[in-house]
Backbone bond lengths (Angstrom), bond angles and torsions (degrees), N, CA, C in turn:
res aa  C-N    CA-C-N  psi(-1)  N-CA   C-N-CA  omega(-1)  CA-C   N-CA-C  phi
1 X - - - 1.537 - - 1.703 105.01 -
2 X 1.275 112.62 136.95 1.458 120.41 173.68 1.543 110.52 -105.70
3 X 1.353 114.21 98.79 1.488 118.93 -176.16 1.551 106.93 -118.28
4 X 1.307 117.45 28.31 1.455 119.45 -178.23 1.489 113.06 -61.82
5 X 1.306 115.46 129.35 1.518 122.35 -177.72 1.543 112.51 67.62
6 X 1.329 120.38 13.15 1.471 123.17 179.32 1.507 109.67 -69.77
7 X 1.341 118.32 147.93 1.443 126.34 175.10 1.559 105.70 -91.50
8 X 1.305 115.64 104.10 1.464 120.18 177.74 1.516 111.08 -124.78
9 X 1.335 113.53 27.12 1.481 116.55 178.98 1.462 113.93 -59.63
10 X 1.353 110.71 131.40 1.491 121.21 -177.59 1.531 116.50 62.72
11 X 1.319 116.17 12.12 1.483 117.14 -179.79 1.549 108.15 -70.76
12 X 1.358 113.79 156.27 1.411 122.87 177.29 1.549 107.88 -99.99
13 X 1.331 114.83 101.27 1.433 122.91 -179.16 1.544 113.69 -117.30
14 X 1.434 114.17 22.37 1.376 118.55 -178.89 1.413 113.83 -60.19
15 X 1.381 115.99 131.48 1.467 123.00 179.66 1.487 116.75 72.63
16 X 1.399 114.85 8.18 1.553 118.89 -177.98 1.523 113.68 -70.10
17 X 1.207 118.04 145.19 1.484 122.08 174.55 1.589 110.69 -90.97
18 X 1.306 112.40 107.06 1.435 117.48 -178.22 1.543 112.20 -131.23
19 X 1.296 110.57 44.72 1.414 119.33 179.10 1.537 107.72 -62.54
20 X 1.379 117.05 134.01 1.423 126.77 179.96 1.542 118.73 53.27
21 X 1.387 113.26 14.13 1.535 121.11 -176.14 1.635 103.44 -64.71
22 X 1.325 109.46 152.13 1.471 116.97 170.63 1.507 111.27 -100.77
23 X 1.342 110.41 105.60 1.471 116.86 179.83 1.544 108.72 -120.19
24 X 1.370 116.73 30.87 1.431 118.22 179.41 1.528 112.61 -63.56
25 X 1.285 112.28 136.46 1.434 122.39 -178.13 1.546 115.43 56.44
26 X 1.322 116.58 18.61 1.514 121.63 175.92 1.532 111.54 -68.36
27 X 1.288 116.89 154.69 1.533 120.66 173.10 1.549 106.33 -99.33
28 X 1.350 115.47 100.28 1.438 122.17 176.76 1.573 107.32 -113.22
29 X 1.251 115.78 27.83 1.527 119.61 176.88 1.519 109.57 -55.03
30 X 1.271 117.95 132.15 1.513 120.76 -179.64 1.484 120.46 57.97
31 X 1.389 114.53 12.43 1.495 120.29 176.99 1.478 110.67 -73.33
32 X 1.357 117.51 148.46 1.425 123.62 171.72 1.511 112.04 -94.00
33 X 1.289 116.89 105.70 1.463 124.59 177.77 1.552 114.61 -114.66
34 X 1.295 110.51 23.94 1.526 113.23 -176.37 1.474 110.30 -64.55
35 X 1.318 115.01 138.04 1.471 123.67 -177.33 1.493 116.55 58.59
36 X 1.301 116.50 14.48 1.562 121.93 177.85 1.495 104.80 -72.72
37 X 1.323 114.41 152.19 1.503 122.13 174.32 1.580 108.92 -103.60
38 X 1.301 111.55 98.18 1.532 122.55 177.55 1.396 114.33 -106.66
39 X 1.330 122.15 21.03 1.379 124.09 -173.92 1.556 113.18 -61.51
40 X 1.353 116.99 129.25 1.495 123.92 -175.14 1.449 110.89 64.28
41 X 1.352 122.06 17.29 1.439 117.25 176.53 1.523 110.06 -81.45
42 X 1.340 112.41 162.69 1.489 124.51 -178.25 1.490 110.64 -97.42
43 X 1.313 118.17 102.35 1.512 121.11 -175.96 1.467 109.52 -119.84
44 X 1.350 117.86 18.09 1.409 123.48 -173.47 1.504 107.67 -61.86
45 X 1.372 116.39 135.90 1.399 121.30 178.88 1.485 116.19 69.72
46 X 1.304 119.37 4.42 1.540 127.59 -177.93 1.532 109.50 -69.12
47 X 1.400 111.73 144.75 1.444 120.82 171.27 1.479 106.43 -88.68
48 X 1.351 117.56 110.97 1.389 119.44 175.01 1.511 113.91 -127.16
49 X 1.393 117.21 34.60 1.398 126.06 -175.80 1.533 108.77 -61.23
50 X 1.274 116.85 127.77 1.493 126.47 179.41 1.552 110.46 51.73
51 X 1.272 118.03 30.44 1.534 118.93 175.32 1.503 106.18 -81.70
52 X 1.353 111.13 159.07 1.503 121.00 -175.25 1.508 103.28 -103.11
53 X 1.340 122.89 105.67 1.448 125.92 178.64 1.529 109.02 -116.62
54 X 1.236 123.02 17.70 1.379 128.05 -176.51 1.588 111.93 -57.35
55 X 1.345 110.36 130.57 1.514 123.43 -178.00 1.537 115.31 56.75
56 X 1.424 114.04 18.41 1.502 118.22 177.05 1.585 106.27 -79.49
57 X 1.360 109.09 160.58 1.487 118.87 176.85 1.513 111.35 -104.60
58 X 1.358 111.91 105.52 1.441 117.95 -178.26 1.622 108.31 -115.26
59 X 1.299 118.20 23.62 1.365 118.70 -173.53 1.575 110.99 -65.75
60 X 1.373 113.85 128.91 1.390 118.81 -177.24 1.467 116.11 77.09
61 X 1.350 117.54 4.43 1.555 120.02 179.37 1.449 108.53 -72.97
62 X 1.354 114.62 159.14 1.461 126.76 171.90 1.489 110.62 -99.54
63 X 1.276 119.03 107.52 1.489 124.41 178.87 1.500 111.11 -121.13
64 X 1.346 116.06 20.87 1.389 122.10 177.96 1.554 113.90 -53.35
65 X 1.246 117.79 123.65 1.464 118.01 177.63 1.536 116.62 76.25
66 X 1.353 113.54 8.25 1.455 116.37 -175.76 1.560 108.55 -85.78
67 X 1.347 116.93 149.97 1.410 124.57 177.53 1.432 112.60 -93.18
68 X 1.361 120.35 103.56 1.480 122.80 -178.37 1.500 108.19 -118.51
69 X 1.344 117.96 29.68 1.421 119.66 178.75 1.518 112.65 -65.42
70 X 1.319 114.75 127.14 1.379 124.05 -179.48 1.441 114.22 76.18
71 X 1.297 120.49 10.69 1.511 122.85 -179.42 1.503 108.41 -77.31
72 X 1.449 111.70 158.06 1.386 119.38 176.10 1.517 109.54 -100.89
73 X 1.345 118.42 104.83 1.469 124.17 179.71 1.510 113.10 -118.58
74 X 1.311 111.38 33.83 1.481 117.41 176.31 1.487 113.01 -63.35
75 X 1.294 120.83 130.62 1.440 122.71 176.00 1.498 114.39 71.29
76 X 1.331 122.14 10.30 1.487 128.56 -176.82 1.470 110.37 -74.41
77 X 1.290 117.67 145.92 1.555 123.48 175.68 1.544 105.52 -98.28
78 X 1.301 115.18 109.07 1.508 121.32 -179.08 1.515 105.25 -125.01
79 X 1.308 116.96 31.63 1.456 120.26 179.25 1.546 109.31 -63.72
80 X 1.327 112.07 126.42 1.489 115.47 176.40 1.520 113.64 74.23
81 X 1.311 117.48 6.46 1.452 119.35 -177.15 1.542 113.70 -75.68
82 X 1.318 119.18 155.24 1.437 125.33 177.95 1.493 106.10 -98.49
83 X 1.369 116.07 108.46 1.482 120.87 173.44 1.511 110.41 -118.78
84 X 1.292 113.77 29.37 1.562 117.88 -176.66 1.612 107.99 -58.39
85 X 1.267 116.67 125.61 1.471 123.14 178.34 1.445 115.19 67.87
86 X 1.294 120.88 12.15 1.490 123.95 -176.93 1.557 110.78 -73.93
87 X 1.247 117.74 150.34 1.460 123.72 -179.91 1.541 107.73 -97.59
88 X 1.321 116.31 108.41 1.470 122.30 179.79 1.389 109.06 -119.15
89 X 1.314 124.59 24.23 1.501 127.41 -178.47 1.566 104.20 -58.36
90 X 1.388 109.63 133.98 1.524 113.34 172.24 1.516 114.17 69.24
91 X 1.299 116.81 0.27 1.517 116.26 -177.41 1.515 111.15 -76.59
92 X 1.349 115.25 156.70 1.471 121.55 -179.63 1.608 106.79 -103.26
93 X 1.346 110.13 107.86 1.543 114.97 -179.69 1.477 106.45 -119.77
94 X 1.304 118.34 31.33 1.541 122.17 -177.22 1.584 102.45 -64.83
95 X 1.310 113.92 133.85 1.484 121.57 174.92 1.510 112.48 64.77
96 X 1.342 118.10 20.53 1.453 121.70 178.07 1.553 109.29 -80.98
97 X 1.432 113.86 146.93 1.421 118.61 172.93 1.422 109.61 -95.90
98 X 1.413 117.88 106.41 1.475 122.20 -175.37 1.588 104.14 -117.28
99 X 1.287 118.47 22.80 1.535 116.03 -179.87 1.439 112.90 -61.08
100 X 1.246 115.05 134.76 1.501 128.21 -178.90 1.541 114.53 60.36
101 X 1.431 114.72 15.10 1.439 114.66 179.69 1.560 112.23 -80.09
102 X 1.333 115.13 152.21 1.476 123.46 -179.91 1.515 106.98 -88.71
103 X 1.252 119.18 104.67 1.523 127.37 175.31 1.447 113.36 -113.90
104 X 1.388 116.67 17.59 1.409 119.04 -176.23 1.570 111.06 -63.87
105 X 1.285 109.35 133.81 1.563 120.70 -177.54 1.516 109.92 60.60
106 X 1.321 118.78 22.21 1.435 117.19 175.71 1.547 110.69 -79.09
107 X 1.354 115.17 153.56 1.441 123.72 -174.69 1.569 102.87 -98.06
108 X 1.326 118.01 106.21 1.429 123.04 -178.77 1.544 113.64 -120.79
109 X 1.303 117.55 24.35 1.433 123.17 -175.48 1.448 107.31 -63.43
110 X 1.399 111.30 125.70 1.506 119.41 179.21 1.534 118.16 70.95
111 X 1.366 114.53 5.93 1.481 118.59 -178.67 1.546 110.53 -69.27
112 X 1.377 116.35 153.09 1.434 116.41 177.97 1.490 105.26 -105.22
113 X 1.421 115.63 112.11 1.448 121.86 -179.49 1.545 110.09 -116.68
114 X 1.351 113.57 22.28 1.554 117.97 -178.13 1.571 106.32 -58.27
115 X 1.351 111.02 129.37 1.535 120.76 172.83 1.511 108.33 71.92
116 X 1.276 122.48 17.75 1.419 124.09 -177.83 1.517 108.21 -82.99
117 X 1.383 117.48 147.29 1.432 121.81 177.23 1.497 109.90 -96.25
118 X 1.373 118.23 104.78 1.424 123.03 -176.74 1.569 109.29 -118.97
119 X 1.349 110.56 31.92 1.453 122.09 179.17 1.623 107.07 -59.33
120 X 1.371 113.43 115.18 1.498 116.10 174.58 1.489 111.62 79.49
121 X 1.271 119.87 2.98 1.483 122.54 -178.30 1.527 110.38 -69.32
122 X 1.357 115.74 152.12 1.503 124.14 175.54 1.480 108.40 -98.73
123 X 1.352 119.03 103.39 1.429 123.51 177.19 1.534 107.87 -111.21
124 X 1.333 120.65 27.07 1.407 118.55 -175.01 1.524 109.14 -64.48
125 X 1.263 118.41 139.19 1.486 123.93 179.71 1.487 118.17 63.06
126 X 1.363 116.17 12.09 1.448 121.66 -175.43 1.573 108.92 -76.75
127 X 1.355 113.39 148.50 1.477 118.67 174.47 1.517 108.10 -93.58
128 X 1.365 115.65 107.83 1.386 122.44 -177.25 1.545 110.63 -115.87
129 X 1.322 114.37 25.89 1.509 118.08 -177.30 1.543 108.83 -61.04
130 X 1.367 114.86 132.35 1.433 122.77 -177.38 1.505 116.98 47.97
131 X 1.272 115.51 25.93 1.500 120.31 174.93 1.640 108.21 -77.66
132 X 1.258 110.50 150.98 1.465 118.69 -178.30 1.550 106.34 -100.49
133 X 1.384 115.53 103.88 1.421 123.10 -179.81 1.548 111.35 -113.78
134 X 1.331 115.50 23.60 1.387 120.33 178.96 1.476 114.24 -60.82
135 X 1.349 117.39 129.23 1.540 127.08 -178.22 1.529 114.25 58.67
136 X 1.393 112.54 19.90 1.513 119.05 174.90 1.515 110.69 -74.18
137 X 1.374 118.09 148.38 1.388 122.32 177.02 1.602 106.92 -97.00
138 X 1.346 116.16 107.67 1.436 126.47 178.36 1.536 113.31 -109.29
139 X 1.264 117.50 22.68 1.444 119.76 -178.37 1.542 111.13 -59.22
140 X 1.297 117.00 128.60 1.443 128.18 -178.05 1.546 114.11 52.47
141 X 1.332 114.61 24.52 1.490 119.22 178.80 1.507 108.54 -73.14
142 X 1.329 117.43 151.70 1.457 119.26 176.71 1.571 108.45 -102.02
143 X 1.318 111.37 108.47 1.498 119.13 179.96 1.531 110.50 -110.86
144 X 1.232 117.86 24.25 1.522 119.85 -179.23 1.495 109.82 -61.90
145 X 1.394 116.61 132.51 1.456 121.29 177.95 1.492 116.75 64.12
146 X 1.367 116.63 13.14 1.434 121.68 179.64 1.599 108.68 -83.43
147 X 1.276 117.24 158.73 1.471 119.66 176.98 1.459 112.02 -110.68
148 X 1.270 118.61 113.30 1.452 124.83 -175.39 1.513 111.87 -105.78
149 X 1.303 118.08 12.08 1.431 122.18 -174.75 1.612 114.00 -53.56
150 X 1.289 115.07 120.23 1.396 116.58 -179.68 1.555 117.05 79.42
151 X 1.381 114.75 4.79 1.442 118.90 -174.39 1.556 109.04 -78.20
152 X 1.306 114.23 154.88 1.483 120.97 178.97 1.453 111.11 -100.01
153 X 1.334 123.05 108.20 1.454 127.89 -173.93 1.607 112.38 -110.82
154 X 1.367 112.41 16.36 1.452 118.25 -179.29 1.470 110.49 -51.93
155 X 1.227 125.97 121.80 1.508 127.36 170.79 1.500 107.66 76.36
156 X 1.246 127.16 9.19 1.382 126.25 179.93 1.544 112.78 -82.00
157 X 1.280 119.18 145.77 1.465 125.43 -177.18 1.505 109.64 -103.51
158 X 1.313 117.87 103.30 1.464 123.62 179.48 1.556 115.16 -108.00
159 X 1.329 113.07 22.98 1.405 118.72 179.26 1.491 110.95 -57.23
160 X 1.364 111.80 130.58 1.561 123.88 178.01 1.580 111.14 58.56
161 X 1.255 116.07 20.23 1.498 121.41 173.68 1.524 110.82 -71.52
162 X 1.307 119.39 150.54 1.492 120.16 177.20 1.556 106.89 -100.47
163 X 1.365 110.72 116.21 1.512 118.95 -177.39 1.533 112.54 -111.97
164 X 1.298 117.85 22.91 1.480 119.81 -175.99 1.581 109.48 -69.35
165 X 1.295 109.37 138.56 1.484 120.39 -172.51 1.561 114.68 51.38
166 X 1.236 117.16 22.51 1.513 126.91 172.61 1.417 105.76 -63.08
167 X 1.410 117.44 139.26 1.498 124.79 168.42 1.528 112.84 -101.97
168 X 1.313 114.89 106.48 1.496 116.84 -172.82 1.493 113.85 -80.67
169 X 1.292 116.36 -54.52 1.530 117.46 -177.19 1.492 109.23 68.95
170 X 1.321 112.01 -149.83 1.461 121.63 -177.32 1.500 114.94 -91.41
171 X 1.419 113.64 64.19 1.397 121.43 -179.94 1.488 112.77 -71.86
172 X 1.348 116.40 164.29 1.508 123.07 173.55 1.530 107.28 -118.54
173 X 1.305 117.40 138.80 1.514 124.72 177.35 1.522 105.25 -155.31
174 X 1.301 113.03 164.60 1.483 120.74 172.42 1.421 116.45 -136.48
175 X 1.306 121.10 -170.37 1.449 121.90 -177.68 1.500 115.44 -67.23
176 X 1.354 115.96 -8.84 1.412 115.42 179.06 1.546 114.43 -99.97
177 X 1.326 112.48 -0.97 1.494 118.32 174.95 1.518 107.15 -72.90
178 X 1.312 117.45 127.43 1.436 122.54 -176.72 1.535 108.61 -102.78
179 X 1.343 115.09 130.44 1.360 128.25 177.51 1.461 120.34 -116.80
180 X 1.290 118.07 12.50 1.425 126.58 -173.18 1.503 112.07 -53.45
181 X 1.372 115.32 127.18 1.495 124.12 175.85 1.456 114.78 49.82
182 X 1.416 118.72 35.23 1.488 120.05 179.93 1.594 106.07 -69.98
183 X 1.322 115.36 149.33 1.434 119.34 -175.39 1.544 109.67 -110.79
184 X 1.273 113.19 150.45 1.470 120.43 174.26 1.528 116.73 84.61
185 X 1.305 116.22 15.58 1.518 118.47 -179.33 1.503 111.57 -65.26
186 X 1.279 116.42 -26.28 1.537 117.12 177.51 1.483 114.54 -68.49
187 X 1.258 117.71 -16.08 1.523 120.35 175.34 1.505 114.44 -113.81
188 X 1.356 116.52 -2.74 1.424 118.59 177.07 1.533 112.01 -64.04
189 X 1.279 113.30 146.95 1.600 118.02 -174.67 1.475 113.19 -111.78
190 X 1.329 109.18 144.48 1.497 116.68 174.55 1.574 113.00 59.68
191 X 1.359 118.04 39.50 1.366 125.76 178.13 1.627 111.26 -73.50
192 X 1.273 119.29 123.48 1.394 119.29 -178.13 1.498 112.57 -61.78
193 X 1.446 113.29 138.85 1.469 118.21 -175.90 1.509 112.79 -53.43
194 X 1.345 115.95 -41.28 1.487 120.70 -174.95 1.600 109.12 -62.67
195 X 1.370 114.03 -35.96 1.454 119.62 175.17 1.477 113.39 -65.51
196 X 1.295 115.69 -44.85 1.431 119.02 176.10 1.519 113.02 -56.69
197 X 1.228 114.87 -42.44 1.544 121.11 178.13 1.529 112.05 -62.18
198 X 1.350 110.44 -40.82 1.508 117.80 -177.97 1.543 110.41 -62.43
199 X 1.424 113.51 -34.22 1.470 117.31 -178.35 1.536 108.29 -76.43
200 X 1.329 113.53 -27.60 1.426 122.55 177.13 1.455 118.49 42.10
């Protein structure tokens, strides 16, 4: 389907089959796309502000430059998706599958990523200020030059993650946060003293 630049604001597309559909620059603000199949769809530059994408399949989809601020993406499958430069501020991504997704330079300020699978995801240069990453899987994720100031990493697994030039700031973590074999700590910036001591 070619729905490029279509006005689908507030449309009910729950459960729709939109595999490889072209929705680039479409207006889907407030739309209901819960449980929709959007695998490999082109949503680059789309307006998805406060859209409901819960439990949708967006694996391999192109969401580069899309505006997903305030969207509900809980339980969504974004495995291998392109979210480069996307705006996900305040979005709910709890329990989402973002493994191997490209989130480089994405805006995730205040986003809820609790319990999300970010295994192998590219978060380089991402804005994760005050984001909730509690219990998230960040194994071998690339967080180089990302900003985690004020983020919640309680119970998160950052084993073998790349933290070079990371900006930590006033992060939160606990004894269940895993830092095994993390890379780039020598160039990470603003690392809390208590965290340095815990790495010992």
